[in-house]
N, C-alpha and C positions, 0 to 999 in steps of 0.2 A: 507619738501622738500627732494626729493631723492638725496642721496649723489652720486656724480660722481667720479669714480676712474679709472685712466688709468695708466698702467705701460709700459714705452717705453724704451727699451734698445737702447742707441745710440752708444754703443760699448760693448766689453766684451763678446759677444755671437758669436759662430762660428769662434772665433779667440783667439789667446793667448795674453792676456793683454788688455790694452785700456778700462778698466772698466769705464762706465758712464751710470747710470740708472736714468731716469727721471720718478718720480712718481707724477702724478697729482691727487690732491684731491680737488674737486670743482675748484676754480679759482687759486689755488696755485700749483707751481711746485717745488718739492723737489729733488735736485740733489744728488744722492748717488755715491760718488767717482768721480774722474776726472783724469783718468790715461792715460798713453801712452803705445805703444808697440814698440819693436825694430824691424827693417825691416827684411824681408826675403832677401835672396841673390839677387833676381832679381830686387830689388829696389836699383839700383846702385847709390851710393853716398848719399842716403837718411839717415839722422841721426836717425830719429824716426818718428812715425806716431801717430797722435792724432785724437780724434773723430770729426766728422763734427758737427759744432755748429749751423748750419742753423736754425733748429727748435727752438732752444733756443733764437736765435736772433729774430725770428719772434714773440716770446712770452716773450720778455725780461721783460716786466712789471709784469709778473706773477711769476717770480722766487723768491722763499722765501729764499733759502740759499743752501749752499753746505755742505754736511755732509760726513766726511771722516772716513774710517775704520782703516787705518794704514798708515805708512810712506814709503811704497815701491813705486817705479816709476809707477807700473801698477794701483796704486790708487791715486797718487798725481801728476804724471809727467806732465799732461796737464794743471794743475792749472794756470801757468803763462799766457797761451793763453786764457783761459776762463776769468781770472780776468782782462785782458787787454781790454775785451769787456764789462764785467758786473761788477758793483760795488755792490756785494751781500755779506752777511756775510758768513764766513767759520767757520765750527765747527769741532773740533777734539781733541784728547787727547794731553797732554802736549808735548810729543816727536813728535807726528805726525805734530802738528802745527809748532814746531821748525824746522823740516825738510822741511815742506812746505814753511816756510818763506825764507829758504836758496834759494830754487828754484825760488820763486817769486821775491826776491830782485835781483837775478842775471839777470833777464830779464828786459831790459830797458822799455818795454811797460807796465809792471805791477809793476815796482819797488816801486812806491809810494803807492800801495795798503796796507792798514793796518787794515782791518776789520776782524781780526782773533779772534776767541773765543775758549778758552780752556774748555773742558768738561771732566767729568769722568763718571764712571759707575752709580753714584748717581744723575747725572744731569737730569733735566726735562726742556725741552724747549717748552713753551706753545704758540701755534699759534691759529688763529681763529678756524680752523677746525681740527687741528692735534696737538697732543702732541708727541714730539720726545724724546725717551729715548735710553739708550745704555746698552750693557752688555759686560763683559770681555770675550775675546776668547784667544786661544793659537795659536801663529804663530811664525815665526822666528825673530820677532821684538817685543820689549816690547810695552805694552799699545795698543795692537790690540783690536778693538771693533766691535761688531755687532751693527746694527742700527734697532730701532723699530719705525715705524710710527703708532701711535695709532689713529684709525679712528672710526667713529660710526659703520661702517660695520665690524670691526675687525682689527686685527693688520697686518701690512705689515712688514715682517722681512727680512733684508738683512744681511747675515752672514759675508760678507767680506771673506778674506782668513782665514781658521780655521782648526784646527785638535784637537783631544782629546789626551792628554798625561798626565797620572797620576803622572809622575815624574817632571812635569813642575815646574820651580822655581818661586819665587815671581816676579811679573811683567809680567809673562807669563801664569798665571793660568786661566783656564776657570771658570766662575761663574755658576756652575751647578744649584744652588738654584734659581738664576735669570732666567735661562732658563726654569726651572720648572714653575715658576710664569707666564712667558710669555705664555707657553703652556696652562696653565689653563685659561688664560684670553681670549683665542680664536684667533687663527692665521688664517687670511683670505688667505694670500699668502706668500710663502717662496721663496726668491731669494737666492739660496744656491750654494756655491763654488763647482765647478765640476772639477777643474784642475787635481786632482789625482784620478778621478772616475774609471779609468781603473785598478787601483791597487787592487787586491783581498786580498793582504796581509796587515796586520797591520804594519804601519810604526814603525821603531825602535825608542824607546824613546830617548830623548835627553841626558839622563844620560849615556847611552851606547855609544852614539856618542862622548860625552866628553871624555870618557875613551879610545875610539879608537884613538882620536887625541893625547891624552896624551901618549899612548903606542908608537905611531908613532914617537913622539918627543924623548921619553926616550931612544929608541934603535938605534937612528941614531947619528953618531959621527960628521958628517960634517954639513954644512949649510943647513937650511930648507927654502924652498920657499912655501908659502901657497897662493893658488888662491881662492878667494871667492868673492861673490857679496858684493858691498860696503854697501848696506842697510841691510845686514843680521847681525844685531847686536848680535844675539844669537851666531852665529858661530864665530864672532870676539871675543866675551867674552870667548868662549871655547878655542880659540887660545891663548889669553892672559893668561888664567889660566894654560894651558899646558906649555907655554913658561916659566912662573914663576916657576912652579914645576921642570922643567928640567934645571933651572938656565940659561935661555937664555933671550936675550932682543929682542924687536920687532921693526923693521923699517917699517914705512908706506911709500909706494912708491909714492903717488901722493897727491896734495893739496886737491882734492875733498874728498878723503878718510879721510884726516886729519881733514877737516872741519866737516864731519859727526861724526867722533870719538870724537872730542873735544866737539861738541854739546851734544852727548850722555853722556859723562863724566860729563859735567857741570850740567846736569839735573839728575845725579846719576842713569842713566839707564845703564851705562857701568862702571864697576869698574876696577881700576888698582890694581892687587894683590900686586905690589910693586911700590914704588915711582919712581924708575929709570927704569921702564920696557921699556918705549918708548925711542928709540934712536933719538935724536933731528935732526940730519943732516947726510948727506952722508959722510962728513968728519969724524964724530964720528964713523960711521959704519965701515969705513976703518981701524980704530984703533983696532977694536975688532977682536978676532980670529973667523973664520967662525963657529966653533963649539959652539959659544956663541950667535949665531944670528938666528932670524927668519925674513924673508922678507915677509911682507903681501902685496900681489899684487891684486888689484881689476880692474885696467884698466879703460880707459875712458868709461863713461856712465855705469859704474858698470859691464862691460863685461870682465871677467878675462881671458877667453880663448884666445882672440886676443892679450891681453897683454903678455901672456905666449909665443905666437908665436913670438912677437917682441923680447922677452928676449932670445929666442933661435936662432934668426937670426943674422948673422954677420953684417948685415946692420942696426942693431938696433940703429940708431942715436938718437932716442928720448928716449932711455932707458939707464940710467946710469948703470943698473945692468943687467948682462947677466947670463944665466944658464951655470954653469961650471961643469966639471967632479967631481963626488962625491957628488953633491947636491941631496937632496931629495925634489921632487916637490909633494906637497899634493894638489890635486884638491878637494876642499871642497865645491863644488857647484854641484847641479844636473842639467846638461844641458837639454834643451828641445830636443825632438826627432829630430827637424830640425838641431840641432847643432852636431849630432852624428858623421858625417863625419869630421867635423872641429876638434872635440875632438880627434878622431883617428889620424888625421894628426899631431895635437899638441903633442900627446904622442910620436909619431914616432920621431918628431923633438927633443924632450927632451932626448930620448934614444940615438939618434945620437950624442948628446952633452955629452954622457957618464954619464948622471944623471939617477936617479931612479924616478919612478912615483908611487904614491899611489892615487887611486881615491876612495873617500868614497863610492860613489854609486855602486862600484864593490863589495864591501864587506858588505855594510849595506844598507838596503832599507830606505833611509832617505828622508823625504819630509816635507815641512811646511804646506801641505794641506791635507784635509781629505781623508782617505782611504774609501773603500766601506762600511766597518763596521761603521766608523765614520758618514758617510752620513745617514746610516740607523738609528743610534742612535739619530742623530739630528732630523730626522723625527718622531721618536717614542717619543721624549721629547716634541716637539712643536705641533704635530698633526695638521698640516696646512690643510686647505680645498683645496688649489691649490699649486702645486709645479712648480717653474720656475727655471730649472737648468741654471746657468750662469757661467761666468769665464772659458772659454775654447773653443777649437775647437769642431766641430759638433760631432765627434766620442765620446768625453768625456761627452758631454751633453746627448747623447743617452745612454751612459753607466750609467750615473746617473739616467736616467729615468728607466732603466732596474732594477737597485738595489732597486729603490723605489717600483716597481711593485712586486719584490720578497717578500716584507713585507706586501703586500696586498693593496698598494696605488693604487687607480683607475686610469687606463691609460687615461681616458677621462679628468682627472683633472690635467694632466701634460702638460705643454706648453714648446716646444723648439723653442723659437723665433729666427728670423733673426734680424739683425740690422735694426732699424726703425719700426719694427712691433709694433702695438698698441694693447695691451691686455686690454680689457675694462670690468669692472664689473658694471652691471646694477642694483645691489641690490639683484638679484636672482642667476645669474651665470656669469662666466667669459667667454668672447668670444674673438677671434682674429678678430678685426674689420678692420681698414684700415692700412696704413703705412705712415711714414714721411721720409723726406730726411735724410739719415744717412750713408754717405760714409766715405772715409778716407781723412784726410788732412795731406799732407806730409811736414815734416820740413827738410829743407836743409840749414845748416848754419843759417843765419838770415832770410831766405826766409820762409814764412808761406803760404802754399797752392799754391805757384806759380810754383810748379813742377807738371805738369799734365802727362797724358799718352803719349803725343807726345814727351815731353822732355825725359821721361823714355825710350821711344822707340829709340830715337836718341842715348841715352847713351848706350843702349843695342847694337845697330848697331856699335857704335864707339868701344865698347869693343870686338865685334866679328870680324868686317871687316875693322875697321880703318877709316881714313879720307883722302880725296884727295882734296888738295887746288890748285886752278887754278888762276893765276894772269895774266890779259891781259890789255895792255895799248892801247887805241884807240884815234884817232882824228876823232870825229864824223863829224866835218865840212868837212874834206877831204874824209870821209868815208874810212879810212884806219886803219889797225892794225899796230901800230908803231913797235912792235917787236914780236918775237916768244913768245907764251905763256910760262910763267914759272910755273912749276908744282912741288908741294911739297907733299910728301906722308908720313903719319905716321900710323904705325900699319896695313898697307895694303899689300905692297910688298917691297922687298929689291930692292931699285932703281938701284944700280950699276949692279945687275944681270939681270935687265929687261929694258935695254936701248931701245930696239926695241919697246916694249909696250909703254914706255913713249913718244917716238918720234911719234908713231901713235896717241896716245892720244892728243899730242900737235897739230898735224895736224887737228884732228877732231874738237878741240876747235877753232883753227884758222878759219876753214871753216865755222863753225856755227856762229862765231862772224861776219865774213865778209858778210855772207848771210843776217844777220840782219841789218848790216850797209847799204847794198844795197837796203834794203826794204824801200819803202816810208813811211810806217806806223811804224817807229822805236819806240820801247818801251823797257825801261830798264828791267821791270819785265819779258817781253817775252824773251828778250835776255838771261837773267840768267837762266830762265827755259829751254830754248832751249839747252843751254850748258849742264845743268844738265841731261836732257833727253837723248841727243845723247851720252854723255860720260858714263852715267849709262848703257845704252844698250851695248855699246862697251866693257866696263870693265866686265860686267856680262858674255858676250859672251866669253871673253878671259879667265876669272878667276873663273867664277861661284861664285863671291862675289859681295856684294853691299855695298861699302864704303859710308860714308857721303860725298857728293860732295859740296864743298864750292867755288863758283866762286866769284872772286874779280875783278871788272871791273874799271879801272882807265882811266879818260878822260884827254887829254892834250889840252890846249888852247895855240896857238902861236900868239904873237903880234909882227909882223915884225919890226914896227917902233921903238919900245923901246927895241927890242931884249930880251923881257922878256917872260919866259915860266912859266905857272902855271899848277898845276894838280888838278883835282877834282876827288875824289874817290867815287865810288858808291859801297857800300858794301852790303853784303847779308842782 
């Protein structure tokens, strides 16, 4: 019987983050990673975005398991939402599973899930049609793994985030021998990390980065604040080492970071160079001289740049620590291109506070992902028949394809898929066949997928043109407006300076309501829409702005015998 193979990216292609790749072998679906991405600026109020799970829900009985490459949010962040829908086994390295458990337990809908399975580079998981194996890779977090699905047609390899670094320490080393064996066995398709594919230069090795951080600490006499991603265990280790060498102690700013650090220490993936390195509380920190301290700031959701902005703002009510004159702020994260304006603003704010800024990416080309040479080396070791660039926006997927062609990889055997594209192998060749639903699910607080384009559009309008609230009280029985409409405006105009406009708006609302009361075919929906339409036309004509208009119509019932008045409110 001919083997059926399909590769379906449900996220992680033509976007930054949100990795989720469904590989179908006959009747089984193997899920590779289950990540989230942080929203762009136009997604107002959205906390993060996860993959659309519709296709998996339609095929829930075929899911074999979830296989994780590492413990960063772009690989494990959407797990709580997937596991609240499906009770399927999850496989990953010891640290990856420990970090995944933190996320899953924090989410009420998935908190009871407990089918976690710890694997290592020697593990073999044998299913009916597929044997799943793993290989060690180098990334900015320990125990990063690549995944191999061994099928009758050849191996399907997913690298996860990786780079090659000859100076990598224990726990971060790539297993080159295992890669050679995989290449000799025959790779059908390679799903390879493209995040850093535009970088023609080799990334600086981690030993040089460690020395850079140590030098920054050694030559500064006042307090040091370090901003870094919460899940970048390697960078946190380098900060700990540099602090210990320069006789400083480290204060962790938030509970999320403390939980991650404590988990990594407990599993011996993060080492404390001295027993009293960590400052236990803010009170203890206050007792220390600034020259003896390092503040490690990661911010909510692991986003350190916004946290730094709060620390430099005088209104920073949620931050006990603010940037002060004489501080050295070390930005030890490489922000995405979309964050460049934000980073520039943050640096400006730090300088205004009379502090100094050092940004590692200014002086050193550091990345946890493969450079162009690394990508070519991976291709030369594995010799895949087909290349599927993944993990990144379209331009980096295209850059990955170009560097593959430079070493003679046939262009016809490179696929740059969109989300939901189905790449199908029929035993002879791979083709792009049909596609499945694969949009974005937006998470806002505890809301999952209840924020659609209409809500986002309203938020955008509110942020740009404000809101106009109109309250009208009517007596429908007597067909009268009881009092002049009350109007409240927020973010639209300054009311005191625009009394004439407000009076005119009030009259337009009064006339619209009265017209509807006089109409025999009275309808609440029509009344509110009529108020919106007439008011919207008037306000746009006067101001060239379109605020969100919210009419609130209140109905009064009067009972003369009992002299009792009741109100019925009809809201939007």
